[in-house]
C-alpha positions as CSV (number, residue, x, y, z in Angstrom):
1,M,3.0,-5.2,-21.8
2,D,5.4,-2.5,-20.9
3,D,3.7,-1.0,-18.0
4,L,1.1,-2.4,-15.7
5,A,0.8,0.7,-13.5
6,P,-2.6,2.3,-13.9
7,A,-2.7,5.1,-16.3
8,P,-4.5,8.3,-15.2
9,E,-7.3,7.7,-17.6
10,A,-8.1,4.4,-16.0
11,S,-10.7,5.8,-13.6
12,T,-11.0,9.5,-14.0
13,G,-14.0,11.5,-15.2
14,L,-17.2,12.4,-13.6
15,G,-19.8,10.0,-12.1
16,E,-23.4,10.3,-13.2
17,N,-24.1,12.6,-10.3
18,G,-21.5,15.1,-11.4
19,E,-19.3,14.6,-8.4
20,P,-15.6,14.5,-9.3
21,R,-14.3,10.9,-8.9
22,V,-10.8,11.5,-7.7
23,P,-8.9,9.4,-5.1
24,S,-9.7,11.6,-2.2
25,R,-13.4,11.1,-2.9
26,L,-13.2,7.3,-3.2
27,Y,-13.5,5.1,-0.1
28,A,-12.3,1.6,0.4
29,L,-13.2,-1.4,2.6
30,K,-11.5,-4.8,2.7
31,D,-11.9,-8.2,4.1
32,R,-9.5,-11.0,3.2
33,D,-9.5,-11.3,-0.6
34,T,-12.6,-9.1,-1.1
35,F,-12.5,-5.3,-1.2
36,L,-14.9,-2.5,-2.2
37,V,-14.2,0.9,-3.6
38,A,-17.1,3.4,-3.9
39,D,-17.6,7.1,-4.1
40,A,-18.8,9.5,-1.4
41,F,-22.4,8.7,-2.1
42,G,-21.6,5.0,-1.4
43,D,-22.2,4.3,-5.1
44,V,-20.3,2.2,-7.6
45,Q,-20.2,3.5,-11.1
46,G,-18.1,0.9,-12.8
47,L,-15.0,2.9,-13.7
48,G,-12.1,1.8,-11.4
49,D,-14.4,1.2,-8.5
50,G,-16.5,-1.8,-7.6
51,L,-16.7,-4.9,-5.3
52,F,-13.9,-7.2,-6.1
53,H,-13.1,-10.8,-5.1
54,D,-10.0,-12.7,-6.2
55,D,-9.2,-10.0,-8.8
56,T,-12.7,-10.2,-10.3
57,R,-15.2,-7.4,-10.1
58,I,-18.4,-8.9,-8.8
59,L,-20.3,-5.6,-8.5
60,S,-19.7,-3.0,-11.2
61,R,-22.8,-0.8,-10.5
62,F,-24.5,-0.1,-7.3
63,Q,-26.3,3.2,-7.1
64,L,-29.0,4.6,-4.8
65,L,-31.5,7.0,-6.3
66,L,-34.6,8.8,-5.1
67,G,-36.8,8.3,-8.1
68,S,-34.6,9.1,-11.0
69,H,-32.1,11.4,-9.2
70,P,-29.3,10.9,-6.7
71,P,-29.8,12.5,-3.3
72,S,-27.8,15.5,-2.2
73,L,-24.5,14.5,-0.5
74,L,-23.9,15.8,3.0
75,S,-20.7,13.9,4.0
76,A,-18.9,10.6,3.8
77,A,-16.2,8.9,5.8
78,T,-14.6,5.6,6.8
79,G,-14.2,5.2,10.5
80,T,-10.8,5.5,12.1
81,D,-10.6,1.7,12.4
82,N,-11.6,1.2,8.7
83,V,-14.4,-1.1,9.6
84,F,-17.4,1.0,8.5
85,F,-18.1,3.4,5.7
86,T,-20.9,5.9,6.2
87,S,-22.5,8.3,3.7
88,H,-25.0,11.0,4.7
89,S,-27.3,12.6,2.2
90,A,-30.6,14.4,2.0
91,N,-33.5,14.4,-0.5
92,Q,-33.9,16.9,-3.2
93,R,-37.8,16.9,-3.5
94,L,-40.2,14.2,-2.5
95,P,-43.9,13.7,-3.1
96,F,-46.5,14.1,-0.3
97,P,-49.1,11.3,-0.4
98,G,-51.7,12.7,-2.7
99,G,-50.4,16.2,-2.4
100,P,-47.6,18.6,-3.4
101,M,-43.9,17.9,-3.3
102,A,-42.0,18.0,0.0
103,P,-39.2,20.5,0.1
104,P,-35.5,19.4,-0.1
105,G,-33.7,18.5,3.0
106,V,-36.5,16.9,5.0
107,L,-35.3,13.3,4.5
108,H,-32.0,12.2,5.9
109,I,-30.4,9.0,4.3
110,A,-27.6,7.3,6.0
111,R,-25.8,4.4,4.2
112,K,-23.6,2.4,6.6
113,R,-21.7,-0.7,5.3
114,F,-18.9,-3.1,6.1
115,L,-17.3,-6.2,4.7
116,W,-17.2,-9.5,6.6
117,D,-16.6,-13.0,5.5
118,D,-16.2,-11.9,1.8
119,R,-19.6,-10.3,2.0
120,L,-21.0,-6.7,1.8
121,F,-23.5,-5.7,4.4
122,E,-25.3,-2.4,4.1
123,R,-28.0,-0.6,6.1
124,V,-29.9,2.3,4.6
125,R,-31.6,4.3,7.3
126,M,-34.1,7.0,6.3
127,V,-35.5,9.6,8.7
128,N,-38.3,12.0,7.8
129,Y,-37.8,15.2,9.7
130,S,-40.8,17.0,8.2
131,R,-44.2,17.2,10.0
132,D,-45.9,15.6,7.1
133,A,-45.9,12.1,5.6
134,V,-43.8,11.6,2.5
135,I,-43.5,8.9,-0.2
136,I,-39.9,7.7,-0.7
137,P,-39.3,6.3,-4.2
138,L,-36.1,4.4,-3.3
139,V,-34.3,2.8,-6.2
140,F,-31.2,0.7,-6.4
141,E,-29.5,0.1,-9.8
142,F,-26.9,-2.7,-9.8
143,D,-24.9,-4.9,-12.1
144,A,-21.9,-7.2,-12.1
145,D,-19.6,-7.2,-15.2
146,F,-17.2,-9.9,-13.8
147,R,-14.2,-8.2,-15.3
148,D,-10.8,-9.3,-14.5
149,M,-8.7,-6.6,-12.6
150,F,-6.5,-6.2,-15.6
151,E,-9.5,-5.4,-17.8
152,V,-10.6,-2.9,-15.2
153,R,-7.1,-1.4,-15.5
154,G,-7.5,-1.0,-19.2
155,M,-6.5,-4.2,-21.0
156,T,-8.8,-5.6,-23.7
157,R,-9.5,-9.2,-24.3
158,P,-10.5,-10.8,-27.7
159,R,-12.8,-13.2,-26.0
160,R,-14.7,-13.4,-22.7
161,G,-16.8,-16.1,-21.0
162,Y,-20.6,-16.4,-20.9
163,R,-22.9,-14.2,-18.8
164,H,-25.9,-16.2,-17.8
165,P,-29.4,-14.7,-17.6
166,A,-30.1,-13.2,-14.2
167,H,-32.2,-15.2,-11.7
168,N,-34.8,-13.2,-9.7
169,D,-36.8,-14.6,-6.8
170,G,-38.6,-11.4,-5.9
171,R,-36.2,-10.5,-3.0
172,A,-32.8,-11.3,-4.5
173,V,-31.1,-11.2,-7.9
174,S,-28.4,-13.7,-8.8
175,L,-25.9,-12.7,-11.5
176,R,-23.6,-15.4,-12.9
177,Y,-20.6,-15.6,-15.3
178,T,-18.8,-18.7,-16.5
179,G,-15.2,-17.7,-17.4
180,L,-13.1,-19.2,-20.2
181,D,-11.3,-21.0,-17.3
182,G,-14.5,-22.9,-16.7
183,I,-15.1,-21.3,-13.3
184,D,-18.5,-19.9,-12.3
185,R,-18.4,-16.5,-10.6
186,V,-21.6,-15.4,-8.9
187,S,-22.9,-12.2,-7.4
188,I,-26.1,-12.2,-5.4
189,I,-27.8,-9.0,-4.3
190,S,-30.5,-9.5,-1.7
191,F,-32.8,-7.1,0.3
192,S,-34.5,-7.3,3.7
193,D,-37.8,-6.1,2.1
194,P,-39.1,-7.4,-1.2
195,P,-39.1,-4.5,-3.7
196,Y,-42.4,-3.7,-5.3
197,R,-40.6,-4.0,-8.6
198,L,-37.4,-6.1,-9.1
199,T,-35.8,-6.6,-12.4
200,D,-32.4,-8.0,-13.4
201,H,-30.6,-4.8,-12.6
202,R,-33.0,-2.6,-10.7
203,A,-34.9,-2.8,-7.4
204,E,-37.7,-0.3,-6.7
205,F,-39.2,0.5,-3.3
206,M,-42.1,2.8,-2.5
207,Y,-42.0,3.6,1.2
208,P,-44.6,5.7,2.9
209,L,-42.9,7.4,5.8
210,G,-44.9,9.3,8.5
211,P,-43.8,12.6,10.1
212,E,-40.7,12.4,12.3
213,S,-40.4,8.7,11.8
214,H,-37.7,6.4,10.3
215,L,-37.3,3.0,8.6
216,E,-34.3,0.8,7.7
217,L,-33.5,-1.4,4.7
218,Y,-30.8,-4.0,4.8
219,I,-28.9,-5.2,1.8
220,E,-26.3,-7.9,1.3
221,V,-24.1,-8.7,-1.7
222,G,-22.1,-11.9,-1.7
223,M,-21.0,-14.8,-3.9
224,S,-23.4,-17.2,-2.4
225,A,-27.0,-17.2,-1.1
226,G,-27.3,-16.3,2.5
227,A,-30.1,-15.8,4.9
228,T,-32.5,-12.9,4.4
229,P,-30.8,-9.7,5.4
230,T,-32.0,-8.5,8.8
231,R,-31.0,-6.0,11.5
232,E,-29.8,-8.9,13.6
233,R,-27.5,-10.2,10.9
234,F,-26.1,-6.7,10.3
235,R,-25.4,-6.1,14.0
236,S,-24.0,-9.6,14.6
237,H,-21.6,-9.5,11.7
238,A,-20.6,-5.9,12.3
239,A,-19.5,-6.9,15.8
240,Q,-17.4,-9.7,14.4
241,A,-15.8,-7.3,11.9
242,R,-15.1,-4.8,14.6
243,F,-13.6,-7.4,16.9
244,S,-11.3,-8.8,14.2
245,M,-10.0,-5.3,13.3
246,R,-9.4,-4.5,16.9
247,A,-7.3,-7.7,17.3
248,R,-5.2,-6.8,14.3
249,R,-4.5,-3.3,15.5
250,R,-3.2,-4.5,18.8
251,H,-0.1,-6.0,17.3
252,G,3.2,-4.3,18.1
253,A,4.2,-1.4,20.3
254,R,1.8,1.5,20.9
255,L,2.8,5.1,20.1
256,R,1.4,8.2,21.9
257,T,2.4,11.8,21.1
258,S,1.4,15.2,22.4
259,G,0.1,16.2,19.0
260,R,-3.5,15.3,18.5
261,L,-3.4,15.3,14.7
262,F,0.0,13.6,14.6
263,S,-1.4,10.9,16.8
264,E,-4.4,10.6,14.5
265,W,-2.0,10.1,11.5
266,I,-0.3,7.3,13.4
267,E,-3.6,5.6,14.3
268,K,-4.9,5.9,10.8
269,S,-1.7,4.5,9.4
270,K,-1.9,1.6,11.8
271,A,-5.5,1.0,10.9
272,D,-4.6,1.0,7.2
273,L,-2.0,-1.6,7.7
274,A,-4.4,-3.7,9.7
275,L,-7.0,-3.3,6.9
276,L,-4.5,-4.4,4.2
277,T,-3.0,-7.2,6.2
278,T,-4.4,-10.6,5.4
279,G,-4.0,-13.7,7.4
280,L,-2.4,-16.4,5.2
281,A,-1.4,-19.9,6.1
282,T,2.1,-18.6,6.5
283,G,1.2,-15.7,8.8
284,P,0.1,-12.1,8.4
285,Y,0.8,-10.5,5.0
286,P,0.2,-6.9,3.9
287,Y,-1.5,-6.7,0.6
288,A,0.0,-3.8,-1.4
289,G,-2.9,-1.4,-1.9
290,I,-6.5,-0.8,-3.0
291,P,-7.8,-1.0,-5.7
292,W,-5.1,-2.0,-8.1
293,F,-2.8,-4.1,-6.0
294,S,-4.9,-5.8,-3.4
295,T,-2.9,-9.0,-3.5
296,T,0.5,-10.4,-2.4
297,F,3.4,-8.3,-3.7
298,G,6.9,-9.2,-2.8
299,R,8.7,-5.9,-2.8
300,D,5.8,-3.9,-1.3
301,A,5.4,-6.4,1.6
302,I,9.1,-6.5,2.4
303,I,9.4,-2.7,2.5
304,T,6.2,-2.4,4.6
305,A,7.5,-5.1,7.0
306,W,10.8,-3.2,7.3
307,Q,9.0,0.1,8.0
308,V,7.3,-1.4,11.0
309,L,10.0,-3.8,12.0
310,W,11.1,-1.8,15.0
311,L,7.7,-1.8,16.6
312,D,6.1,-5.0,15.2
313,P,8.4,-7.7,13.9
314,S,5.5,-10.2,13.5
315,L,4.7,-8.8,10.1
316,A,8.2,-9.4,8.8
317,K,8.0,-13.0,10.0
318,G,4.8,-13.6,8.1
319,V,6.2,-11.9,5.0
320,L,9.4,-14.0,5.1
321,R,7.6,-17.2,5.5
322,H,5.2,-16.6,2.6
323,L,7.9,-15.5,0.2
324,A,10.0,-18.4,1.1
325,A,7.1,-20.8,0.5
326,T,6.5,-19.3,-3.0
327,Q,10.2,-19.0,-4.1
328,A,10.8,-20.0,-7.7
329,T,12.1,-23.4,-8.5
330,E,12.2,-23.4,-12.3
331,V,13.2,-21.2,-15.2
332,S,10.3,-19.5,-17.1
333,A,10.7,-16.6,-19.5
334,F,7.0,-16.0,-19.4
335,R,7.0,-15.6,-15.6
336,D,10.5,-14.1,-15.4
337,S,11.4,-16.9,-12.9
338,A,14.5,-18.8,-12.1
339,P,15.5,-21.0,-9.2
340,G,15.9,-19.1,-6.0
341,K,14.1,-15.9,-7.2
342,I,11.5,-14.3,-4.9
343,M,8.0,-13.6,-6.1
344,H,7.0,-10.2,-7.4
345,E,3.2,-10.6,-7.3
346,A,0.5,-13.2,-7.4
347,R,-3.0,-12.9,-9.0
348,S,-6.0,-15.2,-8.9
349,G,-8.2,-13.8,-11.7
350,E,-9.4,-15.4,-14.9
351,M,-6.8,-13.8,-17.1
352,S,-3.9,-15.0,-14.8
353,A,-5.4,-18.5,-14.7
354,L,-5.6,-18.7,-18.5
355,G,-2.0,-17.3,-19.0
356,E,-3.3,-14.2,-20.8
357,V,-1.1,-12.3,-18.4
358,P,1.9,-13.9,-16.5
359,F,0.9,-12.7,-13.1
360,G,-0.7,-15.8,-11.6
361,R,2.7,-16.0,-9.9
362,Y,5.1,-13.6,-11.5
363,Y,8.8,-13.1,-10.6
364,G,9.7,-10.0,-12.6
365,G,11.2,-8.0,-9.8
366,V,14.9,-7.7,-9.8
367,D,15.1,-6.3,-6.3
368,T,12.8,-8.6,-4.4
369,T,15.3,-11.4,-3.9
370,P,18.1,-9.3,-2.3
371,L,15.5,-7.5,-0.3
372,F,14.1,-10.8,1.0
373,V,17.6,-11.8,2.2
374,A,18.3,-8.3,3.7
375,L,15.0,-8.3,5.6
376,A,15.8,-11.8,7.0
377,G,19.0,-10.3,8.4
378,A,17.3,-7.2,9.8
379,Y,14.6,-9.4,11.4
380,A,17.2,-11.6,13.0
381,E,19.0,-8.6,14.4
382,R,15.7,-7.1,15.7
383,T,14.3,-10.3,17.3
384,N,17.2,-12.8,17.7
385,D,14.8,-15.3,16.3
386,M,17.3,-17.7,14.9
387,E,14.8,-20.5,14.8
388,L,13.0,-18.8,11.9
389,I,16.4,-18.2,10.2
390,E,17.2,-22.0,10.5
391,D,13.8,-22.8,8.9
392,L,14.4,-20.4,6.1
393,W,18.1,-21.1,5.6
394,P,17.7,-23.3,2.4
395,Q,15.6,-20.5,0.8
396,L,18.1,-17.9,1.8
397,E,20.9,-19.9,0.3
398,A,18.9,-20.4,-2.9
399,A,18.3,-16.6,-3.0
400,A,22.0,-16.1,-2.7
401,R,22.7,-18.5,-5.6
402,W,20.2,-16.6,-7.7
403,M,22.0,-13.3,-7.0
404,E,25.3,-14.9,-8.0
405,T,24.0,-16.6,-11.1
406,Y,20.8,-15.7,-12.8
407,G,20.8,-12.2,-11.2
408,D,24.2,-11.4,-12.6
409,T,23.9,-12.1,-16.2
410,D,27.4,-10.8,-17.2
411,G,29.4,-11.8,-14.1
412,D,30.4,-8.3,-13.2
413,G,29.1,-8.5,-9.7
414,L,26.1,-6.3,-10.3
415,I,22.5,-7.5,-10.2
416,D,20.7,-6.8,-13.5
417,Y,17.5,-7.7,-15.4
418,A,16.0,-8.1,-18.8
419,R,12.5,-9.4,-19.2
420,G,12.0,-12.8,-20.6
421,A,8.9,-12.1,-22.6
422,K,7.1,-9.1,-24.0
423,S,4.2,-9.9,-21.7
424,G,6.4,-9.1,-18.7
425,L,7.5,-5.9,-17.1
426,A,10.0,-3.9,-19.2
427,N,11.5,-2.4,-16.0
428,Q,11.8,-4.5,-13.0
429,G,12.9,-2.3,-10.1
430,W,10.4,-0.5,-7.9
431,K,10.1,2.2,-10.6
432,D,8.6,-0.3,-13.1
433,S,7.0,2.1,-15.5
434,H,8.2,1.7,-19.1
435,D,9.8,5.2,-19.1
436,S,11.5,5.2,-15.7
437,V,15.0,4.2,-16.7
438,F,16.7,6.5,-19.3
439,H,19.8,8.4,-20.1
440,A,20.4,12.1,-19.6
441,D,19.4,12.9,-23.2
442,G,16.1,11.0,-22.7
443,R,17.0,7.8,-24.5
444,Y,15.5,4.7,-22.9
445,A,18.1,2.3,-21.4
446,T,18.3,-1.2,-23.0
447,G,18.9,-4.3,-21.0
448,P,20.2,-6.0,-19.2
449,I,19.9,-3.0,-16.8
450,A,21.7,-2.8,-13.4
451,L,19.8,-0.3,-11.1
452,V,21.8,1.5,-8.6
453,E,19.5,0.9,-5.6
454,V,19.4,-2.8,-6.3
455,Q,23.1,-3.0,-5.8
456,G,22.5,-1.5,-2.4
457,Y,20.0,-4.1,-1.6
458,A,22.4,-6.8,-2.7
459,F,25.1,-5.3,-0.5
460,A,22.8,-5.4,2.5
461,A,21.8,-9.0,1.6
462,Y,25.4,-10.3,1.5
463,R,26.2,-8.5,4.7
464,A,23.1,-10.1,6.3
465,L,24.2,-13.6,5.0
466,A,27.7,-13.0,6.4
467,T,26.3,-12.1,9.9
468,L,23.8,-15.0,9.9
469,G,26.4,-17.4,8.5
470,A,28.8,-16.5,11.3
471,R,26.1,-17.0,13.9
472,R,25.5,-20.5,12.4
473,G,29.1,-21.3,12.6
474,E,29.8,-21.2,8.9
475,A,32.9,-19.0,9.1
476,E,34.2,-19.7,5.6
477,A,30.9,-18.9,3.9
478,A,30.5,-15.8,6.1
479,E,33.8,-14.5,4.9
480,A,32.9,-15.1,1.3
481,W,29.6,-13.3,1.6
482,A,31.3,-10.4,3.4
483,A,33.8,-10.2,0.5
484,K,30.9,-10.2,-2.0
485,A,29.4,-7.2,-0.2
486,E,32.6,-5.3,-0.3
487,H,33.1,-6.1,-4.0
488,I,29.6,-4.7,-4.7
489,R,30.5,-1.6,-2.8
490,T,33.7,-1.2,-4.8
491,V,32.0,-1.7,-8.1
492,V,29.1,0.7,-7.3
493,E,31.5,3.5,-6.2
494,R,33.6,3.0,-9.4
495,T,30.7,2.5,-11.8
496,F,27.8,4.7,-10.6
497,W,29.4,7.7,-9.0
498,M,29.3,11.0,-11.0
499,E,32.0,13.2,-9.5
500,E,31.0,16.3,-11.4
501,K,27.4,16.0,-10.1
502,G,28.2,14.7,-6.6
503,F,25.6,11.9,-7.1
504,Y,25.1,8.4,-8.3
505,G,23.6,7.6,-11.7
506,I,20.3,5.7,-11.8
507,A,21.5,2.6,-13.8
508,V,24.0,1.0,-16.1
509,D,22.5,-0.2,-19.3
510,G,23.3,-3.3,-21.4
511,A,26.1,-1.6,-23.2
512,G,27.8,-0.6,-20.0
513,E,26.8,3.1,-20.3
514,L,25.8,4.9,-17.1
515,C,22.4,6.6,-17.0
516,R,23.6,10.0,-15.7
517,V,20.3,11.0,-14.3
518,L,19.5,12.5,-10.9
519,A,16.8,10.4,-9.4
520,S,15.8,9.4,-5.8
521,N,17.2,5.9,-6.2
522,P,20.6,6.6,-4.6
523,G,18.7,7.6,-1.4
524,H,18.2,3.8,-1.0
525,L,22.0,3.3,-1.1
526,L,22.1,5.5,2.0
527,F,19.4,3.3,3.6
528,T,21.6,0.2,3.1
529,G,24.7,1.9,4.4
530,L,26.8,1.2,1.2
531,V,28.0,4.8,0.7
532,A,31.1,6.3,2.2
533,P,30.3,9.3,4.6
534,E,31.8,12.1,2.4
535,R,29.8,11.0,-0.7
536,A,26.7,10.4,1.5
537,R,26.9,14.1,2.5
538,R,26.9,15.2,-1.1
539,V,24.0,12.9,-1.9
540,A,22.1,14.3,1.1
541,R,22.6,17.8,-0.2
542,H,21.0,16.9,-3.4
543,L,18.1,15.0,-1.9
544,L,17.3,17.9,0.4
545,S,17.6,20.5,-2.4
546,R,14.7,22.3,-4.1
547,D,15.3,20.2,-7.2
548,F,14.3,17.0,-5.3
549,G,12.2,18.6,-2.5
550,S,8.7,19.5,-3.6
551,G,7.9,20.8,-0.1
552,W,5.7,17.7,0.5
553,G,8.4,15.1,0.1
554,V,11.3,13.8,-2.1
555,R,10.6,13.7,-5.8
556,T,11.4,10.5,-7.7
557,L,13.3,12.6,-10.3
558,A,15.0,15.9,-9.9
559,M,13.6,19.0,-11.6
560,G,15.4,19.8,-14.9
561,E,16.1,16.2,-15.8
562,A,15.0,14.7,-19.1
563,R,11.5,13.2,-18.8
564,F,10.8,15.1,-15.6
565,N,7.0,15.4,-15.2
566,P,5.5,16.1,-11.8
567,M,2.3,14.2,-12.9
568,S,4.1,11.0,-14.0
569,Y,4.0,7.8,-12.1
570,H,7.8,7.6,-11.4
571,N,9.5,10.6,-13.1
572,G,8.8,13.5,-10.8
573,S,6.0,12.4,-8.5
574,V,6.4,11.9,-4.8
575,W,6.1,8.5,-3.2
576,P,5.9,8.5,0.6
577,H,7.7,5.2,1.0
578,D,10.5,6.4,-1.2
579,T,10.8,9.6,0.9
580,A,10.8,7.4,4.1
581,L,13.6,5.1,2.8
582,C,15.7,8.2,1.8
583,A,15.0,9.7,5.2
584,L,16.2,6.6,7.1
585,G,19.2,6.6,4.9
586,L,19.9,10.3,5.7
587,S,19.5,9.4,9.4
588,H,22.1,6.7,9.2
589,Y,24.6,9.4,8.2
590,G,23.7,11.8,10.9
591,E,21.3,14.1,9.0
592,R,18.5,15.1,11.4
593,D,17.3,18.5,10.5
594,G,16.4,17.4,7.0
595,V,14.7,14.3,8.3
596,V,12.6,16.3,10.7
597,A,11.6,18.6,7.8
598,L,10.7,15.7,5.6
599,T,8.6,14.2,8.4
600,A,6.7,17.5,8.7
601,A,6.2,17.6,5.0
602,L,4.6,14.1,4.9
603,F,2.5,14.8,8.0
604,E,1.1,17.9,6.3
605,T,0.5,15.9,3.2
606,A,-1.4,13.3,5.2
607,A,-3.5,16.1,6.8
608,N,-4.6,17.1,3.3
609,F,-5.7,13.4,2.5
610,E,-7.8,12.8,5.6
611,M,-4.8,11.7,7.7
612,R,-3.7,9.0,5.3
613,L,-0.9,9.1,2.8
614,P,-1.7,8.0,-0.8
615,E,0.5,5.7,-2.8
616,L,1.9,8.7,-4.5
617,F,1.0,12.3,-5.4
618,C,2.2,14.9,-7.9
619,G,5.5,16.5,-7.5
620,F,4.5,20.1,-8.2
621,P,6.3,22.7,-5.9
622,R,4.5,23.5,-2.7
623,A,2.6,26.8,-3.0
624,A,1.3,28.8,-0.1
625,G,-2.3,28.0,0.7
626,E,-2.5,25.1,-1.8
627,P,-2.7,21.4,-0.9
628,P,-0.5,18.8,-2.6
629,V,-1.8,17.8,-6.0
630,A,-3.4,14.3,-6.0
631,Y,-2.3,11.7,-8.5
632,P,-5.7,10.7,-10.1
633,V,-5.5,6.9,-9.7
634,A,-3.2,6.4,-6.7
635,C,-4.1,3.6,-4.3
636,I,-5.6,4.8,-1.0
637,P,-4.8,3.0,1.2
638,Q,-1.4,1.7,0.2
639,A,0.6,-0.5,2.6
640,W,4.1,1.1,2.2
641,A,2.5,4.6,2.2
642,A,0.8,3.8,5.5
643,G,4.0,2.3,6.9
644,S,6.0,5.4,6.1
645,V,5.2,7.3,9.3
646,F,6.8,4.6,11.4
647,M,10.0,4.7,9.3
648,M,10.0,8.5,9.5
649,L,9.8,8.3,13.3
650,Q,12.6,5.8,13.4
651,A,14.7,8.2,11.3
652,C,13.9,11.2,13.5
653,L,14.7,9.3,16.7
654,G,17.8,7.6,15.3
655,L,16.3,4.4,16.8
656,T,17.7,0.9,16.5
657,V,16.5,-2.2,18.3
658,D,19.1,-4.9,18.9
659,G,17.3,-8.1,19.8
660,V,20.6,-10.0,20.1
661,A,22.1,-7.6,22.7
662,G,18.7,-6.8,24.2
663,Q,19.2,-3.0,23.7
664,V,17.4,0.0,22.3
665,T,19.6,2.8,21.1
666,F,18.7,6.4,20.3
667,V,21.3,8.4,18.4
668,D,20.8,12.1,18.5
669,P,17.0,11.7,18.8
670,R,14.7,14.4,17.5
671,L,10.9,14.7,17.8
672,P,8.8,15.8,14.9
673,I,8.0,19.5,14.7
674,G,5.3,20.5,17.1
675,I,5.7,17.3,19.3
676,D,6.8,18.0,22.8
677,H,6.7,14.4,24.1
678,M,6.2,10.9,22.8
679,R,5.7,7.6,24.5
680,I,6.5,4.1,23.1
681,E,4.6,1.5,25.1
682,G,5.0,-2.3,25.1
683,L,8.2,-2.4,22.9
684,Q,9.5,-5.9,22.9
685,V,13.3,-5.9,23.2
686,G,14.9,-9.4,23.6
687,E,13.4,-10.8,26.8
688,H,12.1,-7.3,27.9
689,C,8.9,-5.5,27.2
690,I,9.5,-1.9,28.0
691,D,7.9,1.6,27.9
692,I,10.0,4.6,26.7
693,G,9.2,8.2,27.1
694,L,10.8,11.0,25.0
695,Q,10.6,14.6,26.2
696,Q,11.7,17.8,24.5
697,V,13.8,19.6,27.1
698,G,15.5,22.8,25.9
699,G,17.4,22.0,22.7
700,Q,17.5,18.3,23.0
701,V,15.3,15.2,23.5
702,E,15.6,13.3,26.8
703,V,14.9,9.6,26.8
704,L,13.1,8.3,29.9
705,T,12.4,4.6,30.8
706,A,12.0,2.3,33.8
707,A,13.9,-0.5,32.0
708,K,16.9,-2.1,33.5
709,P,20.2,-0.2,33.1
710,G,21.8,-0.8,29.8
711,V,18.6,-1.8,27.9
712,V,18.0,1.8,26.6
713,R,21.0,3.9,25.5
714,T,21.2,7.4,24.1
715,K,24.1,8.6,22.0
716,R,24.8,12.3,21.3
717,P,26.9,13.7,18.5
718,G,30.5,13.2,19.4
719,D,29.9,10.2,21.6
């Protein structure tokens, strides 16, 4: 299994209604370990969409028809808070009772739905705007294929479990599947009104509707039988769903800007993070993205938590606790695990349970372990929460031992990887496609492979351990870790730097040969602070050049490189989180104009995707009057795409929060293009909770606050 990223053919094509089924026309809802993806009609067609629970599709078809035809779509949207999805449509033609056909556009159909308690609730409201009675031949077609997520993503299985005959009680249909793991999986579709005809996969209603009148049908889909759907149940559970989402969105500081659309981007991003964040026993945890990655991922969660660390450190605390609790304790080639290694992803479907794929709990991420340690250091600096660090110290030490031993297979001081079994990921950095690591002539790199950005993460991890160790009174260990960090810096500068190109190579292969390719990975070195200033300036020039800059963000691979393809997953596409990490790295080295320009690019991208950034999009050059080109199976929403706006703002503002000293520092702050003022409200800084205003005055940004003197500092170039 070389690549578990969804291929473009996984869910493309046309639905039965002829509407293009592209990411911008698919809509997602989520509650805990259940999520729904449907098209603008509210229909599920059984491609990459459906209702999923624990990595199993429990609703693979769910389509509303008027007779034998779909209605005409008017509009569709999820609410700003991501609780409700609503689709508006109209009839094509309808029969009059005993008479001619009613004209199109006299019947309005509104489908409103939400998820709560792992259950789908839907209301279908029909209004007859004509002055004559009509007959509504309402039909729902439904099915549950109980396919594992990896089947939905394109894998085939030689054997599957047993699908039981459907059970029909006249108002509800129960579909059941017994997997090869012996677990029964059930999907029950129930209606508030008994259909006049109900079969195993079809419910037919014949509603007479008088002139200028309306009626409502309520539907529920769940894994267990519930009470009969009613208006009261719909309203009661909707209120609970809304209240829960409101509570999740209240975490962290609040941001206000003078730009209405920019503020909308911020609010939508915050709502997406709230939607994806699941309450686990260890605390809040952001699932990676819908539909393909709605589960716990290590790397994605760490980066997401880092993106919002400055305004909401509680997410980082939940991520650190969960990853510590699931840290590997044994060597397994199948799971790519070794003692001290941090989890890459966890799955709960049938195929994972049976070992058909290794992802029940899989550790094939070479970067997750150093990122875990580095995040712990950043969290401690942000919050001064040494109590958590003490709780996690055994896991942090175990992670360090992994980096020193299993993570460095040849003892050269670089973290490298090679998969343990063919079922695992061939490439184990964040660019984990099978073709993402290669030489300048296009040859694939062979393992063990040392990725350049991973060395930056290890550098940050050892520096974090040195700081934390010193605070714990372990001076000798702290010095050793600091020395390891400097050793990595030395080796990276000697091994990866390409003087003739003024850039760092992407990786060193198992033969010690440098992959002399210009990719975005070195931008992450800037993020970690490993690079010397002079070389950082040369890297910055490349990252801000036309070869990397699509006009919408930073490409993952520069134009002109072997294997460049703007439609690829990792070789020329644009990933918002990658752009954000590069931007914060650029900011660390004093680059502001480029960061402000990149922020504008991502904002304009979001404006073309209903104010939310997708997981990735194609890297074609920006053309006047044309939107960014969508990647056909990108996750929308995606956690680290949603978190990108907050890291971009941090980069623009040159903002750091020091919880140890109880200070907020702005270094040469800039506001995004078109924003005259911004307000940060309820920012927790040490023992203080403060409000900060930023105002564009002439050629610079003034920082205004009522906080005690010394809590908020501003540095200008030359200070």
